[in-house]
C-alpha positions in Angstrom: 103.7 70.1 135.4 104.6 72.6 138.0 102.3 75.5 138.8 103.5 78.3 141.0 101.1 81.0 142.1 102.4 84.5 142.5 100.7 87.7 143.4 99.5 88.9 139.9 102.7 89.9 138.2 102.7 89.4 134.5 104.3 86.0 135.2 101.5 85.2 137.6 101.6 81.6 136.6 104.9 79.7 135.9 104.0 76.5 134.1 106.7 74.0 133.3 105.8 71.4 130.7 108.4 70.5 128.2 106.0 68.9 125.8 103.1 71.3 126.1 104.2 74.9 126.5 101.2 76.9 127.8 99.1 78.7 125.2 97.7 82.1 125.8 94.3 80.7 126.3 95.5 78.3 129.0 97.3 81.1 130.8 94.2 83.4 130.6 92.0 80.7 132.0 94.3 80.1 134.9 94.7 83.8 135.6 90.9 84.2 135.5 90.3 81.3 137.9 93.0 82.6 140.3 91.5 86.1 140.5 88.0 84.8 140.7 89.0 82.5 143.7 90.9 85.3 145.5 88.1 87.9 144.8 85.4 85.6 146.2 87.4 84.9 149.4 88.2 88.7 149.8 84.6 89.7 149.2 83.3 87.3 151.8 85.8 88.5 154.3 85.3 92.2 153.5 81.5 91.9 153.6 81.5 90.1 156.9 83.9 92.6 158.5 81.8 95.6 157.4 78.6 93.9 158.6 80.2 93.0 162.0 81.4 96.6 162.5 78.1 98.1 161.4 79.8 99.8 158.4 78.3 100.5 155.0 79.4 98.4 152.1 81.7 100.9 150.5 83.3 100.7 147.1 86.6 98.8 147.7 89.8 98.1 145.8 91.8 94.9 146.7 95.5 95.3 145.7 97.2 92.4 144.0 100.5 94.4 143.9 101.7 97.5 145.7 99.2 100.2 144.4 98.4 103.8 144.4 95.3 105.5 143.0 94.3 108.8 141.5 90.9 110.2 140.8 90.6 112.8 138.0 87.5 114.8 138.5 85.3 115.7 135.6 85.8 119.3 134.5 82.1 120.0 135.3 81.7 117.8 138.3 82.6 120.8 140.4 81.0 119.7 143.6 82.3 116.1 143.6 84.2 115.0 146.7 85.9 111.6 147.0 87.5 110.2 150.2 89.5 107.1 150.8 90.1 105.0 153.9 92.9 102.5 154.6 91.2 101.2 157.8 87.8 100.1 156.5 86.1 103.4 157.1 87.4 104.4 160.5 89.2 107.4 159.2 89.0 109.2 155.9 91.3 111.3 153.7 90.0 113.6 151.0 91.4 113.0 147.5 92.7 115.9 145.5 92.3 116.1 141.7 94.7 113.7 140.0 96.9 113.4 143.0 98.0 109.8 144.0 97.2 108.2 147.3 100.2 106.8 149.3 101.4 103.4 148.2 99.0 100.7 149.4 100.6 97.3 150.1 99.9 94.2 148.1 96.9 92.3 149.7 95.5 95.5 151.4 92.0 97.0 150.8 91.2 100.7 150.3 87.6 101.9 150.5 86.0 105.0 149.0 83.0 107.2 149.7 81.9 110.5 148.1 79.2 112.9 147.1 78.3 115.2 144.3 75.5 117.6 143.3 76.5 118.3 139.7 77.8 116.3 136.8 78.8 117.3 133.3 76.8 117.2 130.1 79.8 118.1 128.0 80.9 116.7 124.6 84.6 116.0 125.5 85.8 112.9 127.3 87.1 115.1 130.2 83.5 116.5 130.6 81.8 113.1 131.0 80.7 111.5 134.2 82.0 112.3 137.7 85.6 111.4 136.9 88.0 108.6 136.3 90.1 106.3 138.5 93.7 105.5 137.5 96.2 103.3 139.3 99.6 101.7 139.5 99.6 98.0 140.3 97.0 95.3 139.7 93.8 95.4 141.7 90.1 94.3 141.8 87.1 96.3 142.5 84.2 95.3 144.8 81.5 96.7 147.0 78.7 99.2 146.4 79.6 101.8 143.8 76.9 104.0 145.1 79.2 104.9 148.1 81.0 107.5 145.9 77.7 109.2 145.1 76.4 109.3 148.7 74.5 106.1 148.2 72.0 107.6 145.8 69.8 104.9 144.4 68.9 106.6 141.1 71.7 107.5 138.6 71.8 110.6 136.5 73.0 111.3 133.0 76.5 109.9 132.4 76.9 109.1 136.1 79.8 106.6 135.9 80.8 107.2 132.3 84.4 106.3 131.8 85.0 105.6 135.5 87.8 103.1 134.9 88.5 104.1 131.2 91.8 102.6 129.9 92.8 101.3 133.4 94.9 98.3 132.4 95.5 97.3 136.0 92.0 96.3 137.0 91.7 92.6 136.9 88.2 91.8 138.2 84.9 93.6 139.0 83.0 90.3 139.8 81.8 91.6 143.1 81.1 95.2 142.2 77.5 96.1 143.0 75.8 98.4 140.5 72.5 100.3 140.9 69.4 99.1 139.1 67.8 102.5 138.4 69.6 103.5 135.2 70.0 106.7 133.3 71.2 107.7 129.8 74.8 106.7 129.3 75.2 105.9 133.0 77.7 103.1 132.5 79.0 104.3 129.1 82.7 103.3 128.5 82.9 102.4 132.2 85.6 99.7 131.6 86.6 100.6 128.1 90.2 99.7 127.4 90.6 97.7 130.6 92.7 95.0 129.0 93.4 93.0 132.1 89.7 92.7 133.2 88.8 89.0 133.4 85.4 89.2 135.2 82.5 91.6 134.9 80.0 92.8 137.4 76.4 91.5 137.4 74.1 93.7 135.3 70.7 92.9 136.9 68.7 95.9 135.7 65.6 95.0 133.8 64.5 98.5 132.9 67.1 100.1 130.5 67.9 103.7 129.5 69.3 105.0 126.3 72.9 104.1 125.7 73.1 102.9 129.3 75.8 100.2 128.5 77.3 102.0 125.5 80.9 100.7 125.0 80.9 99.4 128.6 83.4 96.7 128.0 84.9 97.8 124.6 88.5 96.6 124.3 88.4 94.3 127.3 90.5 91.7 125.6 90.9 89.5 128.7 87.2 89.2 129.4 86.3 85.6 129.1 82.6 85.6 129.9 80.0 88.2 129.4 77.5 89.2 132.2 73.9 88.1 131.8 71.6 90.7 130.2 68.1 90.0 131.7 66.2 92.9 130.2 63.5 91.9 127.7 62.5 95.5 126.8 65.3 97.4 125.1 66.2 101.1 124.8 67.8 103.0 122.0 71.6 102.2 121.7 71.4 100.4 125.1 74.0 97.7 124.1 75.7 99.6 121.3 79.4 98.7 121.0 79.1 97.0 124.4 81.6 94.2 123.8 83.5 95.8 120.9 86.9 94.0 120.5 86.4 91.5 123.4 88.6 89.0 121.7 88.5 86.4 124.5 84.7 86.0 124.5 83.5 82.8 122.9 79.8 82.9 123.9 77.4 85.9 123.9 75.0 86.5 126.7 71.4 85.3 125.9 69.5 88.1 124.1 65.9 87.3 124.9 64.2 90.5 123.8 61.8 90.0 120.9 61.5 93.6 119.8 64.5 95.7 118.9 65.0 99.4 119.6 66.9 101.9 117.5 70.6 101.1 117.3 70.3 98.7 120.4 72.7 96.1 119.1 74.8 98.2 116.7 78.4 97.0 116.7 77.7 95.0 119.9 80.1 92.2 119.1 82.2 93.8 116.4 85.8 92.5 116.5 85.0 89.6 118.9 87.2 87.3 116.9 86.6 84.2 119.0 82.9 84.5 119.5 81.2 81.4 118.2 77.8 81.2 119.9 74.9 83.7 120.0 71.3 83.2 121.2 69.2 86.1 120.0 65.4 85.7 120.0 64.4 89.0 118.4 61.7 88.8 115.7 62.4 92.3 114.4 64.2 92.1 111.0 67.8 93.1 111.6 69.2 96.1 109.7 71.4 99.2 110.0 68.8 100.7 112.3 69.1 98.0 114.9 72.1 95.7 114.3 74.6 97.5 112.1 77.9 95.5 112.0 76.9 93.8 115.2 78.8 90.6 114.3 81.5 92.0 112.1 84.7 90.1 112.8 83.4 87.3 114.9 84.6 83.7 114.4 84.2 82.2 110.9 82.0 79.4 112.2 79.6 79.1 115.1 76.0 78.5 116.2 73.2 81.1 116.1 70.0 80.3 118.0 66.9 82.0 116.6 63.3 82.3 117.9 60.8 80.0 116.3 58.8 83.2 115.6 61.5 84.9 113.7 60.7 85.1 110.0 63.7 87.2 109.0 66.5 85.7 107.0 69.5 88.1 107.1 73.1 86.9 107.0 76.3 88.8 107.2 77.4 91.6 109.5 73.9 92.8 110.3 72.3 89.4 110.9 73.5 85.8 111.3 77.3 85.7 110.8 78.3 84.2 107.4 79.2 80.5 107.7 77.4 79.9 111.0 74.8 77.2 111.7 71.3 78.4 112.5 69.4 76.6 115.2 65.7 77.3 116.0 65.1 77.4 119.7 62.8 74.5 120.8 60.0 75.2 123.3 60.6 73.8 126.8 
């Protein structure tokens, strides 16, 4: 077999094997491994450069092809200002609404900073969050996302809602740093429709807010592993639709909360057609109020791990998927 690495074109990997032509799953695993390796190397180099030069850890995009970027400001984010830098923060250029940056060469890094004092509470998509990044060319995102909100530690309503919505060029957010002080809908639809995304950022917050991760990774069909969800106290709709349609996921993150909140898991894994393992330790009886259609469309067979304290016996789209083996967690 011959493996030739390129710089993230659609034919990123050329595999020649007359007897075993590569399957989609094999291609996706190789692509994920490549981006993970390159992102880690870039992240180490970038972090060290910024530390050595006494620079802040700005939000950064690493280009895997020649790229340009636009930022569409939310209609009501009237005081939002975004700047970009091509020299690691030495000089800055202000971004205009939905106007592309110059072309940035493959392998280069562009960093961003910004500030805002108002963000929308509107009902239309264009009125949500501070705005939305679009791009030409494949890229990964890393660094501290707070740099585009003046490094504020506490998020406000819908802060980063739809920030990368439908951006099919983003391949990894493995080294993106997200704030821990959440607000309602703060990460809603953040990566929704990002069909090339292979790696998610860490989600380390343990205190949740209503709908904080609503639809965050919905439609991310290349996402092969879900981020850990360490919170044990849930909030209303906190994980609703979070992994909707993530067809490459095979294992769910451990769900260790014992008490459910209203709509917390509704449609969480709907359409995850290859998902075959869930560990969910809740003792609340699942129903439309908590888990409506949460496992609709998952794999036809799999393993579901329950708490030994769970007395509920619900199967189907709202409970244990039909046809799955149930295993009771054993105390350590």
